[in-house]
C-alpha positions as CSV (number, residue, x, y, z in Angstrom):
1,M,26.8,-54.8,-4.0
2,I,26.7,-51.0,-4.8
3,N,23.3,-51.4,-6.4
4,R,21.9,-53.0,-3.3
5,A,23.3,-50.2,-1.1
6,V,21.6,-47.6,-3.4
7,L,18.4,-49.5,-3.4
8,C,18.4,-49.8,0.4
9,L,19.2,-46.1,0.8
10,A,16.4,-45.2,-1.6
11,L,13.9,-47.4,0.1
12,S,14.8,-46.1,3.5
13,T,13.6,-42.6,2.5
14,L,10.1,-43.8,1.6
15,P,8.6,-43.5,5.1
16,A,9.9,-39.9,5.3
17,L,8.3,-39.1,2.0
18,A,5.1,-40.7,3.0
19,E,4.9,-38.4,6.1
20,A,5.7,-35.2,4.2
21,P,2.1,-34.0,3.7
22,E,1.4,-34.2,7.4
23,Q,4.5,-32.1,8.1
24,G,3.4,-29.3,5.8
25,T,4.9,-27.9,2.6
26,L,8.5,-29.0,2.3
27,N,9.6,-26.3,-0.1
28,P,7.4,-23.3,0.3
29,E,7.4,-20.4,-2.1
30,E,9.5,-17.6,-0.5
31,L,10.4,-14.0,-1.3
32,S,7.7,-13.7,-3.9
33,L,4.7,-11.4,-4.4
34,N,2.4,-14.5,-4.3
35,R,3.9,-15.4,-1.0
36,A,3.3,-11.9,0.4
37,L,-0.3,-12.0,-0.7
38,T,-0.8,-15.4,0.7
39,D,0.6,-14.3,4.0
40,A,-1.6,-11.3,4.1
41,M,-4.7,-13.3,3.3
42,E,-3.8,-15.6,6.1
43,G,-3.6,-12.7,8.5
44,E,0.2,-12.5,8.7
45,T,0.9,-8.9,7.8
46,S,4.1,-7.1,8.5
47,M,5.8,-3.9,7.3
48,T,7.7,-5.9,4.7
49,T,4.7,-7.9,3.5
50,C,2.7,-4.7,3.2
51,A,5.5,-2.9,1.4
52,S,5.5,-5.6,-1.3
53,G,2.2,-4.1,-2.5
54,Y,4.3,-1.3,-3.9
55,L,6.0,-3.8,-6.3
56,M,2.7,-5.3,-7.2
57,T,1.2,-2.1,-8.3
58,K,4.3,-0.8,-10.0
59,S,4.4,-4.0,-12.0
60,G,0.7,-3.5,-13.0
61,Q,-0.8,-6.1,-10.7
62,H,-3.2,-3.6,-9.2
63,E,-5.9,-6.1,-8.2
64,M,-3.3,-8.1,-6.3
65,A,-2.0,-5.0,-4.7
66,R,-5.5,-4.0,-3.6
67,R,-6.1,-7.3,-1.9
68,L,-2.8,-7.0,0.0
69,F,-3.2,-3.4,0.9
70,E,-6.8,-4.0,2.1
71,A,-5.5,-6.6,4.5
72,C,-2.7,-4.3,5.7
73,V,-5.1,-1.4,6.1
74,A,-7.3,-3.6,8.3
75,D,-4.2,-4.2,10.5
76,G,-3.5,-0.5,10.8
77,Y,-0.5,0.0,8.4
78,T,-0.7,3.7,7.4
79,G,1.6,3.2,4.3
80,A,-1.0,0.8,2.9
81,M,-3.7,3.4,3.5
82,T,-1.8,6.0,1.4
83,W,-1.2,3.4,-1.3
84,M,-4.9,2.5,-1.4
85,S,-5.6,6.2,-1.8
86,Y,-3.3,6.2,-4.7
87,L,-5.0,3.3,-6.3
88,E,-8.5,4.8,-5.7
89,D,-7.5,8.3,-6.9
90,N,-6.0,6.9,-10.2
91,G,-8.5,4.1,-10.9
92,F,-5.9,1.3,-10.7
93,G,-7.6,-2.0,-10.4
94,A,-11.0,-0.5,-10.0
95,P,-12.9,2.6,-11.2
96,E,-11.5,6.0,-10.0
97,D,-13.0,6.9,-6.6
98,P,-11.9,10.3,-5.2
99,D,-14.2,9.8,-2.1
100,A,-12.6,6.5,-1.2
101,A,-9.1,8.0,-1.9
102,A,-9.8,10.9,0.5
103,D,-11.1,8.4,3.1
104,Y,-7.9,6.5,3.0
105,D,-5.9,9.7,3.3
106,R,-8.0,10.7,6.3
107,M,-7.5,7.4,8.0
108,A,-3.7,7.7,7.6
109,A,-3.8,11.3,8.8
110,E,-5.9,10.4,11.9
111,A,-3.4,7.6,12.6
112,G,-0.6,10.2,12.7
113,D,1.1,9.5,9.4
114,P,2.7,12.6,7.9
115,V,2.1,11.5,4.3
116,G,-1.5,10.9,5.2
117,M,-1.7,14.4,6.7
118,F,-0.1,16.0,3.7
119,N,-2.4,14.1,1.2
120,Y,-5.6,14.7,3.2
121,G,-4.6,18.3,3.5
122,L,-4.3,18.5,-0.3
123,D,-7.7,16.8,-0.6
124,Q,-9.2,19.4,1.6
125,M,-7.5,22.3,-0.1
126,R,-8.8,21.1,-3.5
127,G,-12.2,19.8,-2.3
128,R,-11.4,16.4,-4.0
129,G,-13.2,13.5,-2.4
130,T,-14.1,15.6,0.6
131,R,-15.5,19.0,1.5
132,R,-13.3,21.9,0.5
133,D,-11.7,23.5,3.5
134,E,-8.5,25.3,2.7
135,E,-7.8,26.3,6.3
136,A,-8.1,22.8,7.6
137,G,-6.0,21.5,4.7
138,R,-3.2,24.0,5.4
139,A,-3.2,23.0,9.0
140,L,-2.6,19.4,8.1
141,V,0.1,20.3,5.6
142,D,1.7,22.4,8.4
143,R,1.6,19.4,10.8
144,A,3.2,17.2,8.2
145,A,5.9,19.8,7.5
146,D,6.5,20.2,11.3
147,M,7.0,16.4,11.3
148,G,9.8,16.8,8.7
149,L,8.0,15.8,5.5
150,S,10.0,17.7,2.9
151,V,7.2,18.0,0.3
152,A,5.0,19.6,2.9
153,Q,7.8,22.0,3.9
154,R,8.1,22.8,0.2
155,L,4.4,23.5,-0.2
156,R,4.3,25.7,2.9
157,A,7.4,27.6,1.7
158,A,5.6,28.2,-1.6
159,D,2.7,29.8,0.3
160,Y,0.5,26.7,-0.4
161,D,0.6,27.1,-4.1
162,L,-0.6,23.7,-5.2
163,D,1.3,24.0,-8.5
164,E,4.4,23.5,-6.5
165,V,3.5,19.9,-5.7
166,T,1.2,19.0,-8.6
167,P,2.4,18.3,-12.1
168,D,0.5,20.5,-14.6
169,A,-0.5,17.3,-16.4
170,D,-2.8,16.6,-13.5
171,N,-4.6,20.0,-13.4
172,W,-7.6,18.6,-15.2
173,K,-8.1,16.1,-12.4
174,Y,-8.2,18.8,-9.7
175,A,-10.2,21.4,-11.5
176,P,-13.7,22.3,-10.1
177,M,-16.4,20.1,-11.6
178,F,-18.5,23.1,-12.5
């Protein structure tokens, strides 16, 4: 009697199982980097989806982070712009490209992001990836400082001495090419 009841119960679920593909994925992957990338590739970006690119790049998955950040940049997320600059400037997931890095910093600055302003200001002061223009660079650093960005305030307080915000291990990168 019990075996018949179990058999009837099991058979009664077959129509529901047969319909499952039409209803979509029954147990979708959630809260994973793969899911965040899939969402971004499907045009579903959000602040949290875009922020997951940080975990991707910090775990060494730079190509994955690039794909996600590119989708987020296209949707206007300034944090993704500054992270793409970081990837380009350091050659993570692609060859180092200071010009592209400065372009991403400029995009973020023009969108009103204080980190983008600070970074593009540094680019201009150094002449890295863009034309050297110390006055314009200082003006951007000042705008970021006025918006409360502490590292910009620190640089301004140090009379724009770039050693204040740049580890000496990176000096080779910012030295003049000739």
